C-alpha positions as CSV (number, residue, x, y, z in Angstrom):
1,M,5.6,20.7,30.2
2,N,8.2,18.2,29.5
3,L,8.9,17.8,25.8
4,K,8.6,13.7,26.0
5,V,5.2,14.6,27.6
6,I,4.2,16.8,24.9
7,I,5.5,14.1,22.4
8,R,3.6,11.4,24.8
9,L,0.4,13.3,24.1
10,L,0.7,14.4,20.5
11,Y,1.4,10.3,19.3
12,G,-0.2,8.6,21.5
13,K,0.5,5.6,24.0
14,H,2.3,2.7,22.0
15,P,0.5,0.9,20.5
16,R,-2.4,3.0,20.1
17,H,-0.5,5.5,17.9
18,T,-1.7,9.1,16.4
19,I,-1.1,9.5,12.8
20,L,1.7,11.6,13.7
21,A,3.6,8.7,15.3
22,W,6.5,7.1,13.1
23,N,5.1,3.6,14.0
24,W,1.4,4.3,13.3
25,L,1.3,2.8,10.0
26,F,2.2,-1.1,11.6
27,T,0.8,-0.7,14.8
28,R,-2.8,0.0,13.7
29,S,-2.5,-3.0,11.9
30,L,-1.0,-5.1,14.1
31,I,-3.9,-4.0,16.9
32,R,-6.1,-5.2,14.0
33,W,-5.0,-8.7,13.8
34,V,-4.6,-9.4,17.9
35,K,-8.4,-8.6,17.7
36,R,-8.9,-11.0,14.9
37,Y,-6.5,-14.0,15.3
38,A,-5.2,-13.9,18.8
39,R,-7.5,-16.8,20.4
40,P,-5.9,-19.6,22.0
41,S,-6.8,-23.0,20.6
42,S,-9.1,-25.3,22.6
43,G,-7.5,-26.7,25.7
44,A,-7.4,-25.8,29.5
45,P,-6.2,-24.1,30.7
46,R,-5.7,-21.4,27.9
47,V,-2.0,-20.4,28.3
48,A,-0.1,-17.5,26.3
49,L,3.9,-17.7,25.8
50,D,4.4,-14.2,24.5
51,Y,8.8,-14.8,23.6
52,G,10.3,-11.3,23.7
53,C,7.6,-9.8,24.9
54,G,9.3,-6.3,25.3
55,K,6.3,-4.5,27.7
56,L,3.7,-6.4,26.6
57,P,2.1,-3.7,24.5
58,Y,-0.4,-5.9,23.3
59,Y,-1.3,-7.4,26.6
60,P,-4.8,-5.8,26.9
61,W,-6.5,-6.9,23.9
62,I,-5.1,-10.7,24.8
63,A,-5.7,-10.9,28.5
64,P,-8.9,-11.2,28.5
65,R,-8.5,-14.5,26.1
66,V,-6.5,-16.7,28.3
67,D,-5.8,-17.8,31.8
68,V,-2.7,-17.4,32.2
69,Y,0.1,-15.6,30.2
70,Y,3.6,-16.1,30.3
71,A,5.9,-12.9,29.3
72,L,9.4,-14.5,28.4
73,D,12.6,-11.9,27.9
74,F,15.6,-11.1,28.9
75,P,16.1,-9.9,33.2
76,D,16.7,-6.7,32.6
77,Q,13.5,-6.5,30.3
78,L,11.4,-7.9,33.0
79,R,12.1,-5.8,35.3
80,R,10.8,-2.8,33.2
81,L,7.3,-4.6,32.7
82,P,4.1,-3.3,34.6
83,D,2.1,-5.0,37.0
84,A,-0.5,-7.2,35.1
85,A,-3.1,-10.0,36.1
86,N,-2.6,-13.5,35.3
87,V,1.1,-12.5,34.2
88,R,4.3,-14.8,35.0
89,R,7.3,-13.0,34.2
90,V,10.1,-15.8,32.9
91,P,13.5,-14.9,32.6
92,L,15.2,-16.4,29.3
93,A,18.5,-17.9,29.6
94,P,21.8,-15.6,28.2
95,D,21.5,-17.8,24.8
96,G,17.6,-17.1,24.6
97,G,16.7,-20.9,25.8
98,I,13.3,-21.2,27.7
99,P,13.9,-22.0,31.1
100,P,12.7,-25.5,32.4
101,G,8.9,-25.4,34.0
102,V,7.7,-23.1,31.3
103,P,4.3,-25.3,30.1
104,Q,3.2,-25.7,26.5
105,A,1.2,-23.0,25.4
106,T,-2.2,-22.6,23.6
107,L,-1.7,-19.1,22.2
108,L,1.9,-18.4,21.4
109,L,2.7,-14.7,20.5
110,S,6.4,-13.2,18.6
111,F,6.1,-9.8,17.4
112,Q,8.7,-8.0,15.7
113,V,11.2,-10.4,17.5
114,L,12.9,-12.8,14.5
115,M,14.9,-10.3,13.3
116,E,16.5,-10.1,16.2
117,V,17.8,-13.4,16.8
118,D,20.8,-15.3,16.3
119,N,19.3,-18.0,14.7
120,P,15.7,-18.3,13.3
121,Q,15.5,-21.9,13.3
122,R,16.6,-22.7,16.7
123,Y,13.8,-19.8,17.7
124,L,10.9,-21.0,16.0
125,D,12.1,-24.4,17.0
126,R,12.0,-23.4,21.0
127,L,8.4,-22.1,19.8
128,A,7.4,-25.5,18.4
129,A,8.7,-26.8,21.8
130,H,6.2,-25.2,24.0
131,A,3.2,-25.4,21.4
132,A,0.3,-27.6,22.7
133,P,-1.2,-29.7,20.0
134,G,-2.9,-27.6,17.5
135,A,-1.7,-23.9,19.4
136,T,-2.0,-20.9,17.4
137,L,1.3,-18.9,16.6
138,L,1.1,-15.4,15.8
139,L,4.6,-13.8,14.6
140,T,5.1,-10.5,12.8
141,T,8.6,-9.3,11.9
142,P,9.4,-6.4,8.8
143,W,11.0,-7.2,5.5
144,G,10.8,-3.6,3.5
145,M,11.8,-1.6,6.5
146,P,14.5,-0.7,8.8
147,A,13.7,-2.1,11.9
148,A,14.2,0.0,15.3
149,G,15.4,-2.9,17.4
150,D,18.7,-3.0,19.2
151,N,19.8,-6.2,17.4
152,D,18.4,-5.9,14.1
153,R,20.2,-9.1,12.5
154,C,18.2,-10.3,9.5
155,R,15.3,-9.3,7.0
156,L,13.2,-12.3,6.1
157,S,11.3,-13.0,3.5
158,P,7.6,-14.1,4.3
159,Y,8.5,-16.9,2.2
160,H,11.4,-18.1,3.8
161,V,9.7,-17.3,7.2
162,A,7.0,-20.1,6.0
163,E,9.5,-22.4,5.3
164,L,11.4,-22.0,8.8
165,L,8.0,-22.3,10.4
166,R,7.0,-25.7,8.3
167,R,10.4,-27.2,9.2
168,A,9.8,-26.2,13.0
169,G,6.2,-28.3,12.9
170,F,3.9,-25.1,12.0
171,E,0.6,-25.7,9.4
172,L,0.2,-22.5,7.5
173,A,-3.1,-20.9,8.5
174,A,-2.6,-17.0,6.8
175,Y,-0.4,-14.3,5.8
176,R,-1.1,-10.4,5.9
177,P,0.6,-7.9,5.4
178,A,0.6,-4.3,6.9
179,G,1.1,-2.2,3.8
180,Y,3.1,-2.5,0.9
181,L,6.2,-0.4,-0.8
182,F,5.0,3.2,-0.1
183,T,4.2,2.2,3.6
184,G,8.1,0.6,3.6
185,A,8.9,3.9,2.1
186,A,7.3,5.7,4.8
187,L,8.5,4.0,7.7
188,S,11.5,4.2,6.4
189,L,11.1,8.1,5.9
190,N,9.8,8.6,9.4
191,L,12.8,6.6,11.4
192,L,15.0,9.0,9.5
193,L,13.0,11.7,10.7
194,V,12.7,11.1,13.9
195,C,16.2,9.3,14.8
196,K,19.1,10.8,15.8
197,N,21.3,10.8,12.1
198,R,24.3,8.4,12.8
199,Y,25.0,4.9,12.4
200,D,27.6,3.1,14.6
201,L,29.0,-0.4,13.7
202,R,29.8,-0.7,17.4
203,T,26.2,-0.7,18.3
204,S,22.7,-1.4,16.3
205,A,20.6,0.7,19.0
206,V,18.8,3.1,17.4
207,T,18.3,6.8,19.4
208,F,15.2,8.8,19.2
209,S,15.5,12.4,19.5
210,P,12.3,14.1,20.9
211,G,12.9,17.3,19.5
212,K,12.6,15.9,15.8
213,A,10.2,13.6,16.9
214,L,8.1,17.0,17.6
215,I,9.3,19.5,14.3
216,F,8.9,16.6,11.9
217,A,5.2,15.4,13.4
218,P,3.3,16.8,10.3
219,I,5.5,15.8,7.6
220,V,5.1,12.2,9.2
221,A,1.7,12.4,9.0
222,I,1.3,13.7,5.8
223,G,3.7,10.3,4.9
224,N,1.4,8.1,6.5
225,A,-1.6,9.6,5.0
226,L,-0.3,9.1,1.6
227,A,1.4,5.8,2.2
228,V,-2.4,4.6,2.9
229,A,-3.6,5.8,-0.2
230,L,-1.2,4.7,-2.6
231,D,-0.6,1.2,-1.2
232,A,-4.3,1.1,-1.4
233,L,-4.3,2.1,-5.5
234,I,-1.2,0.8,-6.2
235,P,-0.7,-2.4,-4.0
236,L,2.6,-4.0,-4.7
237,R,1.9,-7.3,-2.9
238,R,5.7,-8.8,-3.2
239,A,6.7,-5.9,-1.1
240,P,5.3,-6.0,2.4
241,A,6.5,-3.8,5.1
242,N,5.4,-5.7,7.8
243,Y,3.5,-8.8,7.9
244,L,1.6,-11.4,10.0
245,I,2.3,-15.1,10.1
246,V,-0.8,-17.0,11.8
247,A,0.4,-20.7,12.0
248,R,-0.7,-24.2,14.1
249,K,0.8,-26.8,15.5
250,A,-0.3,-29.6,14.1
251,A,-2.6,-31.6,16.4
252,A,-1.7,-34.7,17.7
253,E,-3.3,-37.1,16.0
254,T,-1.3,-35.9,12.6
255,L,2.0,-36.0,14.3
256,S,0.7,-39.6,15.6
257,Q,0.8,-40.7,11.8
């Protein structure tokens, strides 16, 4: 059997990971968050806008709650998207700008994107410009762990992201951490165990090693379990590994004041 197939069976299909997977500590939290918070504000139609959609990993939980789902990403990424009902693929401009014709949304999604953009404030301003009055925004980003993205440019504290959102015209509604110091340490160790051990300043791409992922799966599982237990016993709340912020665009009557 192909090694990558074995890894898929052990890890589970993203984001429904098993405890053997390096990112299980985060994806298990994000699935819970999506189920709880991904509810569009009232309006017709119910429009979701996923700015930096990747491969639509959380689409199955969101699709039943919206009428149309706008998947925004660069053209190369959109070509790899699976076929899905009510999804409209929108290629971003080379600078990440949203092209004309995309309507205002009642639900906006930004999952693990903020650390990859050149200008976080400009990115959030673009989200705000496409948010209907009262729209709900779900935003996640890492802080206390290395990210596995291709353009890991910045690490923003929850406080700073909250300030950027306020400047963009959003009102904060909820904040949830996905684990604390021990989760961040476990995720960092997991990445070291399953990635090829190199750092190339010419590229920020992260290369996974299927062989290492298979060999170190038991150690990853033990580390994941210990992180959950230690964060529950010693919750160092000022050191979130990843976190979710739920924000809402000011309602029309508020904007008019």
